[in-house]
N, C-alpha and C positions, 0 to 999 in steps of 0.2 A: 243650677238657680235660674240661668238667666235664658234660659230656653223659651220662656213664654214672651219675654222683652225681644229677643230676633225674629220670632214668628210675627209678632208686631211690625218690624222694620220692614219685613218683608211684603208684609201684607199692604204696609201703608207705600211702600216704593208701587207696590202694582197695580194701585190704585189714584195715585197722585202723581206720582213722576214720570217722567221718559225714560225708555229701558237704558238709556246709556248712565243716566243719572242714579239709575237704581243698582247697575252693575256698581257705578263707583261705591253707593252707602255700604252696598254688601260687603265691600272690599275692607272695610273700616271696622276693626276691632274693636271692642270696648275697653278700655283704657283703667288699669288698675290704680286704686289712689294706695299711696306710700307711705309707712310713717317718718321713718328721717331718710331713708334713700330707697332707691329703686329695687336693692335687692330686700326691701322689708316689705314686698308686696302682703296686704291683708287680706285673707280668703272671706268671701262673701260679701264683696262688696267694688262695683264696677261703676262705671261710669262711662254715661254714650250720649253723643251729640245726634241731633237730629235735625235736619234740613228739609222745609215744604215750601211748597208755594200756591198752595189750595187751602184755604180760601183765599189765603195770604199771602204775603212772605214772612216766612215764621222761623226761628230758630230756637229749638228748645234743647234745653240739657237736663240729662236726669242721671242722679245717683242712686243706683236701686241697691240694700242694704238686708243682711238676714243679722236682725240684731239676736242678741242672749245665743250666741251660738258658741261660745267661750273665746272666740278671736275679736267681737266686736260688740260696743255697749255704746248708750247714747244718754245725755243728758242736755238739760237747759243751760245754756251761759247768758249770764244775768251781768250787763254793765253794772259798775262799782255807783256804789249810792255817795253821793255826793253829799248828803246832810245828816245822815245817821236819821235820827228820830223826825229831821223837818218833813215838809211835803213833799220834797222830790223824792223818786223814787231807783232813779239811774241817772246816767251824766253818759250822754250819748258818744260811743265808742266805735273807732274804727274796727270793722268786721272782721278784717284781716288781724288786726292788733289782738281783739278779743278771741278769737278763735287760734291764734297762734298762741298765746299765753295759757289759754288753758290746755291744750296741747292734745287740739282735736286734729285729725285727719280729712274729715269732711264737716261742712257745716251750711246750713240755712238761715238766712234772716226770717224772723219768726213776728214776735209781737210789734204791733205800732206804738209809737212813742206821741203823745199830746206835749205841747209847751206847756210853762207854766203861764199862769194867769197873766203876770208884768210882761213877758215876752208876746202873749197873744195877741196882749192890748197894743201892742205897738204897730204903727203904720210906717211904713210896709212890715210884716213881721220878717222877723230874722232868720235865715236861713236854718237848714239843720247844720250843726256844726262841733265836733270834736267837742267833750265837755260842757256841752249845755244840759243844764237839770231838766228834766223831764218827768213825767207820769207816763206811767204803763198801761197799756190798753188790756184788760184781761188778767190770767191768771198767770204767774212768773212765779214760779219757785226753783228749788234746785238743793239737793242733799237736805231735804225734810224742813227746808225754811222758806217760809212766803215772803217776797218782794213786793207783791200787788197779788190781791184776792182775784177771785172768780165774780165775773158780771155776765148781766143778760143781754148785752151787746155785742159780746166776744167768744166766740167757739172754742171751749177747752180742750186741749189734746193732754192727757196726763198719761205716765208711764208706772206701771204698778212694780210692787218688791218683786215680781216675775219678768219683769224686764218687758211686759206686755204694751204695748200703745192701745190707746182707749179714744177714738176720736169723735170730738163733739158731744163726747156722754156729758152731761149734766148733772149725773147721780155722780157725784164726784165722792174721793173716802180723802176724811180730813188728810190721812197718813200717807197719800200717794208721796213718794219719792220726788218725782220731777213733774213739773207742768210747764206750759205755755199756752199761748192763744193765738186764732185766726181771727178773721171776721166772721166766715158764713160756713156751714155746711154745702159743702159742691156734691158731695155723692155721699148717700147713705144707703146699707144695704146692698150696693151695686147699682143703685138707680140716681143718674144725675139729677141733682134739682136745680128748677129754673127761679133763678134769683126775680124780683119785681122789679117793674119798673124800667129806668132807664140803663140800672145795672145790666139787666140782660142783652143790648146790645152796645156797652162803655168797652173799648178796647184799650187796654191795659197792658204792660209789664206784670206778670203776674209770678207769683211764689205759692207751692202750695205742696204738702207731705199728706201722704196715704199710706195705708198698709192693707194687707188682706187678710182674711177671715182668723188668721191665726193671732194678729195683733205684733206678730215680728216680722214679717216681710213688709218692707219699708220703700217707698218712695218719695224723694228728695225733688222738686220739680221747679225750674225756672224758664219762664216765656221772656224773651226779649222782647220792648217793643217799645213803639213813640219814634220808631226807625224808618221811614219809609225806603221799602224796596230793599231792607235788609231783614228787620222784624218788625211787624206793625203790631203785636200785641194778640190777646186773646180777651175773649169774654169770659165771665164766670161760667158761663152755661158749657163752653166749650173746652175751658178747664177741666171740670167734671165728667166729661167726655174723654176727653185725655187721659186723666189718671184711670177711668174705667178701661179703657183700651191696652195700657200697663198692666192690668191687674189686680188694680185695689179695688176693693168694695166698699172700703169710707174713705173721706180723704176732705181736707179743708182749705181754705185758700185763704192763704197769712197775707201780712202787709205788702203790698206789691208797689210799682209804680217805682220811684227812684232809688226805692230801699229793696228791689228784688236785686239779691245776690246769691250765688251758690260756688263755695270752696271747695277744692280740694288740692290737697298735695298730689300730683297725679305723675309727677315723673323725680321725685325726689329733689326738686328745686324750691321747696317752701310752698308754703299756702298761698294760692293765689285763686281770683274771679276764673270761675271756667265761663260765664256769661259776658257781655257788651253791657254793664248798666248805662242806664239812657240817659243819666245825669255827664256819663263821661269818666267816672271814675265810683267805685263804692260808696254809699253815703252812711253816715257814721249812724249806727243804730242803739236800741236799748237792749236786746233779747238773740240769741242763734238758739236753734236747735244744732248740737255737734254731735259728732261721732268719734268715736274714741278705740283704738287699737287696745286690747287687752294689755297689761304689761307681762313683760315675757317673765317666765316662772324664775327665781330665785334658782342660782347655779346648786348643785348638792356637792357634798364634800365626796372625795373619790370613797369609793368603798373598800375595807380595809383588805388589805391581802393574807389570802390562805395560808398559813402556815403549814407546810409539809409534817404529814404525819414520821413518828420514829419508825 
């Protein structure tokens, strides 16, 4: 499954990195995410880190997965609703806490949040903190229950009953079991999309999700940013090119900046951020896309012993 990504690493090393650094990168093997212990490695899922120096210092983190394989499933993880039928849609929550309580083995931040009017009117606006009530930007749905509806400002990603991902498709079925949203489509039918205006050149930490033509081969990508000489971020256009290089045909730019976080239980010691968030630690968020290992089959009673015939 991972041959395409390894080919990319060889290509990128040959193009951008000195031979000695390329040799070090090629010695690095993908890490397996695990469920509860290193012995419980999940098939069809791997994690790879990339270091680039061109066009600037970049640290790239990739989770690659085959969904619906019988071993791996995906769903949206939405933070608790703090006021029921009230105007808030979620209470900002630590992504590690949110993913851990849901039982995810890997997760990436998804929808953007907006402060409630009372908080937005404050000068200065309060920082994002755990428990802060917010509204969710774009579609957020899990288990067939919608917390925030789709809108024209946020590109939706929905998962069908057959577990296929549909990226940026606004013709959404009302009974889609799972859905989340990003900002913009950055890759459509294999063609990177160039955003308008200043968004074409702005460098930020980035999060993205991409899929191939089957809708089941998935890439979760975070690029660190705002950290001079370590990782300075990407433009939206560069992010689309990266997702195409990885093998995706369609991709969406998710919430980024200080919210960008990619989590995995990579060595059995518990979920933690694979990337280095620009704020120093993971920011509370409203929605994650989570990956889950299929539950182990129920133990079967032993077959009855055959009685010898007389």
